[in-house]
TILOGU-480791 format. One record per residue (C-alpha): x negated, z negated, y. Coordinates in Angstrom, 1 decimal, padded with zeros to 4 digits. Layout:
BEGIN
SITE,X,Z,Y
...
! end
This chain:
BEGIN
SITE,-034.5,012.3,005.4
SITE,-031.4,010.9,003.8
SITE,-030.2,007.7,005.3
SITE,-028.2,005.8,002.7
SITE,-027.6,002.0,002.6
SITE,-024.6,002.8,003.5
SITE,-025.2,004.9,005.6
SITE,-024.7,008.4,006.8
SITE,-021.0,009.3,006.5
SITE,-019.4,006.0,007.5
SITE,-017.6,005.5,010.9
SITE,-014.5,005.6,012.9
SITE,-014.8,007.9,015.9
SITE,-015.3,006.7,019.4
SITE,-012.4,007.1,021.6
SITE,-012.0,009.3,024.7
SITE,-009.3,010.3,027.1
SITE,-005.6,011.0,027.1
SITE,-003.7,011.2,023.8
SITE,-000.7,013.3,023.0
SITE,001.4,012.5,019.9
SITE,001.6,016.2,019.1
SITE,-002.1,016.3,018.2
SITE,-002.3,013.1,016.1
SITE,-002.1,013.3,012.3
SITE,-003.9,014.9,009.4
SITE,-005.1,018.5,009.9
SITE,-006.5,020.6,007.1
SITE,-008.2,024.0,007.0
SITE,-010.8,026.2,005.3
SITE,-014.1,027.0,006.9
SITE,-015.8,030.2,005.9
SITE,-019.5,029.6,004.8
SITE,-022.0,031.7,003.0
SITE,-020.9,031.8,-000.6
SITE,-017.4,030.6,-000.1
SITE,-015.2,028.2,001.7
SITE,-015.2,024.5,002.6
SITE,-012.1,022.4,003.1
SITE,-012.3,020.4,006.3
SITE,-009.9,017.6,007.2
SITE,-009.5,016.2,010.7
SITE,-007.6,012.9,011.0
SITE,-006.6,012.0,014.5
SITE,-005.0,008.8,015.5
SITE,-004.0,007.0,018.7
SITE,-005.6,003.7,019.4
SITE,-005.3,001.1,022.2
SITE,-004.6,002.5,025.7
SITE,-003.4,005.9,024.5
SITE,-007.0,007.0,023.6
SITE,-007.8,009.1,020.5
SITE,-010.1,008.5,017.6
SITE,-010.7,010.6,014.5
SITE,-012.4,011.0,011.1
SITE,-013.5,014.3,009.7
SITE,-013.8,014.8,005.9
SITE,-015.4,017.5,003.9
SITE,-013.9,016.8,000.4
SITE,-015.7,019.7,-001.3
SITE,-019.0,018.1,-000.4
SITE,-017.8,014.5,-001.2
SITE,-018.2,013.6,002.4
SITE,-015.5,011.4,004.0
SITE,-015.1,009.5,007.3
SITE,-017.7,011.6,009.2
SITE,-018.0,010.0,012.7
SITE,-016.6,011.8,015.7
SITE,-018.2,010.7,019.0
SITE,-015.4,011.8,021.2
SITE,-011.9,013.3,020.9
SITE,-010.6,014.9,024.1
SITE,-007.1,016.4,024.3
SITE,-005.7,018.0,027.4
SITE,-002.7,019.9,026.2
SITE,-003.0,022.4,024.6
SITE,-006.9,022.1,024.4
SITE,-008.7,019.9,022.0
SITE,-012.5,019.2,021.8
SITE,-014.0,017.0,019.1
SITE,-017.7,016.1,019.1
SITE,-019.4,015.2,015.7
SITE,-023.0,014.5,016.6
SITE,-024.0,013.0,013.3
SITE,-023.8,016.5,011.8
SITE,-024.7,018.3,015.1
SITE,-021.2,019.9,015.3
SITE,-018.2,020.2,017.6
SITE,-014.7,021.7,017.2
SITE,-012.9,023.3,020.1
SITE,-009.4,024.5,019.5
SITE,-006.0,025.2,021.1
SITE,-002.7,023.8,019.7
SITE,-000.5,026.8,019.2
SITE,002.7,027.0,017.0
SITE,001.9,023.7,015.4
SITE,-001.6,024.9,014.4
SITE,-005.1,024.1,015.8
SITE,-006.8,027.4,016.3
SITE,-010.5,027.4,017.4
SITE,-014.2,027.5,016.6
SITE,-016.3,025.1,014.6
SITE,-019.8,025.1,016.0
SITE,-022.8,023.7,014.2
SITE,-026.5,024.4,014.5
SITE,-026.0,027.3,016.9
SITE,-023.6,029.0,014.5
SITE,-019.9,029.4,015.4
SITE,-017.1,030.1,012.8
SITE,-013.3,030.3,013.3
SITE,-011.4,027.4,011.9
SITE,-007.6,027.0,011.8
SITE,-006.2,023.6,011.0
SITE,-002.6,023.0,010.0
SITE,-000.7,019.7,009.6
SITE,-000.9,018.1,006.1
SITE,000.7,015.0,004.7
SITE,-001.5,012.0,004.0
SITE,-002.7,011.8,000.4
SITE,-001.1,009.3,-001.9
SITE,-004.0,006.9,-002.3
SITE,-002.4,004.7,-004.9
SITE,-003.3,007.0,-007.8
SITE,-006.9,007.7,-006.5
SITE,-007.6,004.1,-005.4
SITE,-005.3,001.8,-007.4
SITE,-007.0,-001.4,-006.1
SITE,-005.9,-000.8,-002.5
SITE,-003.0,-003.1,-001.6
SITE,000.3,-002.0,-000.2
SITE,002.7,-004.0,001.9
SITE,004.5,-006.2,001.6
SITE,001.6,-008.6,001.2
SITE,001.8,-012.1,-000.2
SITE,-000.1,-013.4,002.7
SITE,-000.2,-013.2,006.5
SITE,-001.8,-010.2,008.2
SITE,-002.6,-010.5,011.9
SITE,-004.3,-008.0,014.3
SITE,-006.8,-010.0,016.4
SITE,-009.4,-009.5,019.2
SITE,-012.4,-011.7,020.1
SITE,-015.2,-011.3,022.6
SITE,-019.0,-011.3,022.3
SITE,-019.5,-013.2,025.5
SITE,-023.2,-012.4,025.6
SITE,-022.8,-008.6,025.5
SITE,-019.3,-008.4,026.9
SITE,-017.9,-006.4,024.0
SITE,-014.5,-007.0,022.6
SITE,-014.2,-006.7,018.8
SITE,-010.9,-005.8,017.2
SITE,-010.1,-006.8,013.7
SITE,-007.7,-008.0,011.0
SITE,-007.3,-011.6,009.9
SITE,-005.6,-012.2,006.6
SITE,-004.5,-015.8,005.8
SITE,-002.8,-017.5,002.9
SITE,000.8,-018.6,003.5
SITE,000.0,-022.0,002.1
SITE,-000.6,-024.9,004.6
SITE,-004.0,-024.9,006.1
SITE,-006.6,-025.4,007.3
SITE,-008.1,-022.7,005.1
SITE,-011.7,-021.9,004.1
SITE,-012.6,-018.5,005.6
SITE,-015.1,-015.7,005.5
SITE,-016.3,-013.0,008.0
SITE,-017.0,-009.6,006.4
SITE,-020.2,-007.8,007.7
SITE,-020.4,-004.1,007.1
SITE,-023.4,-002.1,005.9
SITE,-025.5,000.3,008.0
SITE,-024.0,002.8,010.4
SITE,-021.0,002.5,012.7
SITE,-018.1,001.4,010.5
SITE,-014.5,000.3,010.9
SITE,-013.1,-002.9,009.5
SITE,-012.4,-001.6,006.0
SITE,-016.0,-000.3,005.6
SITE,-014.7,003.2,004.5
SITE,-017.2,004.8,002.2
SITE,-016.6,008.1,000.3
SITE,-012.8,007.7,000.8
SITE,-012.9,004.1,-000.5
SITE,-012.0,001.1,001.6
SITE,-013.9,-001.7,000.0
SITE,-013.4,-004.4,002.7
SITE,-009.6,-003.9,002.4
SITE,-009.9,-004.6,-001.3
SITE,-012.2,-007.6,-000.7
SITE,-009.9,-009.0,001.9
SITE,-006.8,-008.6,-000.4
SITE,-008.5,-010.2,-003.4
SITE,-010.0,-013.2,-001.6
SITE,-006.9,-013.9,000.5
SITE,-004.8,-014.0,-002.7
SITE,-007.1,-016.7,-003.9
SITE,-006.5,-018.8,-000.8
SITE,-009.4,-017.7,001.4
SITE,-008.8,-016.4,005.0
SITE,-010.7,-013.2,005.7
SITE,-011.7,-011.7,009.1
SITE,-012.9,-008.1,009.1
SITE,-013.5,-006.1,012.3
SITE,-014.4,-002.7,013.7
SITE,-018.1,-002.5,014.6
SITE,-018.8,-002.4,018.3
SITE,-018.0,001.1,019.7
SITE,-015.9,001.9,016.6
SITE,-012.1,002.1,016.4
SITE,-010.5,-000.4,018.7
SITE,-013.7,-002.3,019.5
SITE,-015.6,-001.7,022.7
SITE,-019.3,-001.2,023.2
SITE,-021.9,001.3,022.1
SITE,-023.1,001.2,018.5
SITE,-025.8,003.8,019.0
SITE,-027.7,001.5,021.4
SITE,-027.2,-001.7,019.3
SITE,-030.0,-003.4,017.5
SITE,-029.8,-005.7,014.5
SITE,-029.9,-008.8,016.7
SITE,-026.9,-007.4,018.8
SITE,-024.9,-006.9,015.6
SITE,-025.7,-010.5,014.6
SITE,-024.3,-011.7,017.9
SITE,-021.1,-009.9,017.1
SITE,-020.9,-011.9,013.8
SITE,-021.5,-015.1,015.7
SITE,-018.5,-014.2,018.0
SITE,-016.4,-013.7,014.9
SITE,-017.4,-017.2,013.6
SITE,-016.6,-018.6,017.0
SITE,-013.2,-017.0,016.9
SITE,-012.4,-018.5,013.4
SITE,-013.5,-021.9,014.7
SITE,-011.0,-021.6,017.5
SITE,-008.1,-021.2,015.1
SITE,-006.3,-024.3,014.0
SITE,-005.4,-022.7,010.7
SITE,-009.1,-022.5,009.7
SITE,-011.3,-025.3,008.3
SITE,-014.4,-025.4,010.6
SITE,-016.4,-026.9,007.8
SITE,-015.8,-024.1,005.4
SITE,-016.6,-020.8,007.2
SITE,-018.8,-018.4,005.4
SITE,-020.2,-014.9,005.7
SITE,-020.1,-012.0,003.3
SITE,-022.5,-009.1,004.0
SITE,-022.8,-005.8,002.2
SITE,-026.1,-003.9,002.1
SITE,-027.5,-004.2,005.7
SITE,-024.7,-006.7,006.3
SITE,-026.6,-008.8,003.8
SITE,-029.6,-008.7,006.2
SITE,-027.5,-009.8,009.1
SITE,-025.7,-012.7,007.3
SITE,-029.0,-014.8,006.9
SITE,-029.8,-014.3,010.6
SITE,-026.5,-015.8,011.6
SITE,-026.8,-018.6,009.0
SITE,-030.2,-019.6,010.4
SITE,-029.1,-019.3,014.1
SITE,-025.8,-021.2,013.5
SITE,-026.6,-023.7,010.6
SITE,-023.8,-026.1,011.7
SITE,-021.2,-023.4,011.8
SITE,-021.9,-021.3,008.7
SITE,-021.4,-023.3,005.5
SITE,-022.2,-020.5,002.9
SITE,-023.2,-016.9,002.7
SITE,-022.6,-014.1,000.1
SITE,-025.0,-011.2,-000.1
SITE,-023.7,-008.1,-001.8
SITE,-026.5,-005.6,-002.7
SITE,-028.7,-007.0,000.0
SITE,-032.3,-005.7,000.5
SITE,-035.3,-008.0,-000.2
SITE,-038.0,-005.4,000.8
SITE,-038.9,-004.2,004.3
SITE,-036.8,-001.4,005.6
SITE,-039.4,001.4,005.3
SITE,-040.1,000.4,001.7
SITE,-036.3,000.4,000.9
SITE,-035.8,004.0,002.3
SITE,-038.9,005.3,000.5
SITE,-037.8,003.8,-002.8
SITE,-034.3,005.0,-002.3
SITE,-035.4,008.6,-001.6
SITE,-037.7,008.6,-004.7
SITE,-035.1,007.1,-007.1
SITE,-032.2,009.3,-005.9
SITE,-034.3,012.5,-006.0
SITE,-035.6,011.7,-009.5
SITE,-032.1,011.0,-010.9
SITE,-030.7,014.1,-009.1
SITE,-033.4,016.2,-010.9
SITE,-034.8,017.4,-007.7
SITE,-037.8,019.7,-008.3
SITE,-041.1,017.8,-008.2
SITE,-042.5,019.8,-005.3
SITE,-039.5,019.0,-003.1
SITE,-039.5,015.3,-004.1
SITE,-043.2,014.9,-003.5
SITE,-043.0,016.7,-000.1
SITE,-040.0,014.5,000.9
SITE,-041.8,011.3,000.1
SITE,-044.9,012.5,002.0
SITE,-042.8,013.5,005.0
SITE,-041.1,010.1,005.1
SITE,-044.4,008.2,004.7
SITE,-045.8,010.1,007.7
SITE,-042.7,009.5,009.8
SITE,-042.5,005.8,009.0
SITE,-046.2,005.4,009.7
SITE,-045.5,006.5,013.2
SITE,-042.3,004.5,013.7
SITE,-043.2,001.1,012.3
SITE,-046.0,000.1,014.6
SITE,-044.9,-001.0,018.1
SITE,-045.6,001.5,020.9
SITE,-045.1,001.7,024.6
SITE,-045.7,005.4,024.8
SITE,-042.3,006.9,023.8
SITE,-043.2,010.4,024.8
SITE,-046.3,010.4,022.7
SITE,-044.3,009.1,019.8
SITE,-041.7,011.8,020.1
SITE,-044.4,014.5,020.3
SITE,-046.0,013.1,017.1
SITE,-042.7,013.0,015.3
SITE,-041.9,016.5,016.3
SITE,-045.3,017.8,015.0
SITE,-044.7,016.1,011.6
SITE,-041.2,017.5,011.3
SITE,-042.2,021.0,012.4
SITE,-045.0,021.0,009.9
SITE,-042.6,020.1,007.1
SITE,-039.6,022.3,008.1
SITE,-041.4,025.5,009.1
SITE,-043.7,025.7,006.1
SITE,-043.7,024.5,002.5
SITE,-040.9,023.5,000.0
SITE,-038.8,021.7,002.6
SITE,-038.5,024.7,004.9
SITE,-034.8,025.5,005.1
SITE,-033.5,029.2,004.9
SITE,-032.4,029.1,008.6
SITE,-033.3,031.0,011.8
SITE,-036.1,029.4,013.8
SITE,-033.6,028.2,016.5
SITE,-031.4,026.4,014.0
SITE,-034.4,024.6,012.5
SITE,-035.3,023.4,016.0
SITE,-031.8,022.0,016.4
SITE,-032.1,020.3,013.1
SITE,-035.4,018.8,014.1
SITE,-033.9,017.5,017.4
SITE,-031.1,015.9,015.5
SITE,-033.5,014.2,013.1
SITE,-035.5,013.0,016.1
SITE,-032.5,011.3,017.6
SITE,-031.7,009.5,014.4
SITE,-035.3,008.4,013.8
SITE,-035.8,007.0,017.3
SITE,-032.4,005.2,017.5
SITE,-032.8,001.4,018.1
SITE,-031.1,000.6,014.8
SITE,-033.3,002.8,012.7
SITE,-036.5,001.5,014.2
SITE,-035.4,-002.1,013.8
SITE,-034.4,-001.4,010.2
SITE,-037.7,000.2,009.3
SITE,-039.7,-002.8,010.6
SITE,-037.4,-005.6,009.4
SITE,-038.6,-007.7,006.5
SITE,-035.7,-009.8,005.2
SITE,-037.8,-012.3,003.2
SITE,-038.9,-014.7,006.0
SITE,-035.3,-015.1,007.3
SITE,-034.0,-015.6,003.8
SITE,-036.5,-018.4,003.3
SITE,-035.1,-020.3,006.2
SITE,-031.5,-020.3,005.0
SITE,-030.5,-023.8,003.9
SITE,-026.7,-023.4,003.2
SITE,-025.4,-022.3,-000.3
SITE,-026.0,-018.7,-001.1
SITE,-024.7,-016.3,-003.6
SITE,-026.6,-013.0,-004.1
SITE,-024.9,-010.3,-006.2
SITE,-026.2,-006.9,-007.2
SITE,-025.5,-004.1,-009.6
SITE,-028.1,-003.2,-012.1
SITE,-027.7,000.5,-011.5
SITE,-028.0,000.3,-007.7
SITE,-030.1,003.3,-006.6
SITE,-030.0,002.5,-002.9
SITE,-031.2,-001.0,-003.1
SITE,-032.7,-001.1,-006.6
SITE,-032.0,-004.5,-008.2
SITE,-035.2,-004.8,-010.2
SITE,-037.3,-004.4,-007.0
SITE,-035.1,-006.4,-004.6
SITE,-033.2,-009.1,-006.3
SITE,-036.3,-011.2,-007.5
SITE,-037.6,-011.1,-003.9
SITE,-034.3,-012.2,-002.5
SITE,-034.2,-015.1,-005.0
SITE,-037.8,-016.1,-004.4
SITE,-037.4,-016.1,-000.6
SITE,-034.1,-018.1,-000.8
SITE,-035.7,-020.9,-002.9
SITE,-039.1,-020.9,-001.3
SITE,-038.4,-024.0,000.9
SITE,-036.3,-025.9,-001.5
SITE,-032.8,-024.5,-001.2
SITE,-031.3,-025.5,-004.5
SITE,-027.8,-024.2,-003.8
SITE,-028.8,-020.6,-004.6
SITE,-026.9,-018.5,-007.2
SITE,-028.2,-015.0,-008.2
SITE,-026.1,-012.7,-010.3
SITE,-026.9,-009.2,-011.5
SITE,-024.0,-007.3,-013.0
SITE,-024.9,-004.6,-015.6
SITE,-023.7,-001.1,-015.1
SITE,-022.7,-001.4,-011.4
SITE,-023.9,000.8,-008.5
SITE,-024.5,-000.1,-004.8
SITE,-020.8,-000.3,-004.2
SITE,-020.4,-002.6,-007.1
SITE,-018.4,000.0,-009.0
SITE,-018.8,000.8,-012.7
SITE,-020.6,004.1,-012.7
SITE,-022.0,006.9,-014.8
SITE,-024.7,008.7,-012.8
SITE,-024.6,005.9,-010.2
SITE,-025.7,008.3,-007.5
SITE,-024.1,008.1,-004.0
SITE,-022.2,011.4,-004.5
SITE,-020.4,009.8,-007.4
SITE,-018.9,006.9,-005.4
SITE,-015.9,009.0,-004.2
SITE,-015.1,010.2,-007.8
SITE,-014.7,006.7,-009.2
SITE,-011.2,005.3,-009.0
SITE,-012.4,001.7,-009.0
SITE,-013.3,000.5,-005.5
SITE,-015.0,-002.8,-006.5
SITE,-015.5,-004.2,-009.9
SITE,-012.7,-006.8,-010.7
SITE,-015.4,-009.0,-012.3
SITE,-017.4,-009.1,-009.1
SITE,-014.3,-009.9,-007.0
SITE,-013.3,-012.7,-009.3
SITE,-016.9,-014.1,-009.6
SITE,-017.4,-014.2,-005.8
SITE,-013.9,-015.6,-005.2
SITE,-014.4,-018.4,-007.6
SITE,-017.8,-019.2,-006.3
SITE,-016.4,-019.5,-002.7
SITE,-013.5,-021.7,-003.9
SITE,-016.0,-024.1,-005.4
SITE,-018.0,-024.6,-002.2
! end
C-alpha cells in the first residue's frame, strides 16, 4: 500500500551517538541492482550535542529525504538504519571513502560512497531564498509541557516595528523537518520567505523526534501532534514582537486536519487558519481514492489496480474498528497480506524470505498509532466546529486529496454552523503540492522547478494580511 499525503519519503533522521566531522557531508555512490545501477546519496550532518542526523536520497527513483532512524559513528565504523525501506548501511571510513554493505530485505550488496559537493539548488529550485534575507531569522526552541518534548524551529520576522501578525506552519503526514522537504523541494522554506516578505512572522519547526526536536514521532498520535502546535502558538504568544490577537495556523495535507483541532481547542488564541490541500473525507476513504486515482493515471494494469484496491479494503476493514485484541488483529492482517503477496497479481518476484520481511515491514506501518488514527479520522465534525476565519485552498489536479471529492465537503462542514468567514479557492492546473503540473502524479513533484505556485503564495498572503 502506498502511503502518500505526503507521505512516505519525508523526514529528517533521528539522531544517535558521537559525531565526527570527518563523516559529515554529502556522500554519493552507485548500488548494483538487477538490471543496472542506482545512485544513492547519503547526507550526514551534525546537530545539537554532537549527535548525527542524515537523509538518504535515491535520485534515479525520484526519492529524496528518506528517513534514517539512527546514525552511529565510532571511528572508523559507520552504521545507518533506514527502517522505512527496511534497510541499513554498514561501512568503514577508509582513504576518504565509505566502504561497506547496503543490506535490504535480506540481500546485501557492496556500496562505496565518496564525498560530493552539494548541488546548486538555485537552478533546480529558483524560489528557494538565499541569504542575506530582508528579514530577521532566528533559531528557536519551545517545549510541549504536557509531553515534555522540546521542538526546534526557525522564526522569521519582518524588520519593521511590531507587533506582527504571525502563523505556525503544520507539516503533512510522516516525520518531517521544518522545511517540509518533499521530493527535493522545501515548500515551507518558500512559504516562510514569501509570507515574511509581506510582513507576516512565520514559525516552522521540526516534528517531534526529527532533526533537532526531541521525542518519538513513531509513537505519536494526531492529538499529540496537535499539542505540539499548541506549544508553538504559546511560544509565539510569549514573544513581545508578535500580536497575540493575530496568530494563525497554516496546515498542509494532514496538517490541514490538525489545524482545525487546535483552532477548536484554543479558540481565543487562534485567530484564523489556512488549509492547503486538506482532506474532507475520512482517512480510509482518502487512501482508497488516492490509490485508485494514482493507479489509473499511471496506467497500472487493471488486474493489479483491482487487486490493490481489494487488498486495501480488506486491511482497512480490520484496522478501522476499535479492538482490544492486538495479537488477533496482527494475525488477521498477516493472513490478508500473505494471501495477496504469495499468490495473484501482487505477488512480487522475490524469495519467500524476502516477501516475509516485506510483510513484516507493512505490518509495522499499518499498526503504527499515526496510521490507525488517520484511517479512522473524519475531519468534517471538527471542521464544523471552527468559528474563526478559514481559507481552504486546493489544486484542481490533486491526485492525493482529489479536490472534486474533498473541497465541497470541507466547505460544507466549515459553514454548517454559521461560520460566514470562510473562503474556498480551487486553483486550476495545480497538484497536491500546489505546483503547476503535467501528469500531476507524485513522481513528477521533484521534476518540477516550481516549488509552490506564485499565485497561491500571493493569494494566501493577501488573505492573511486582510484578517
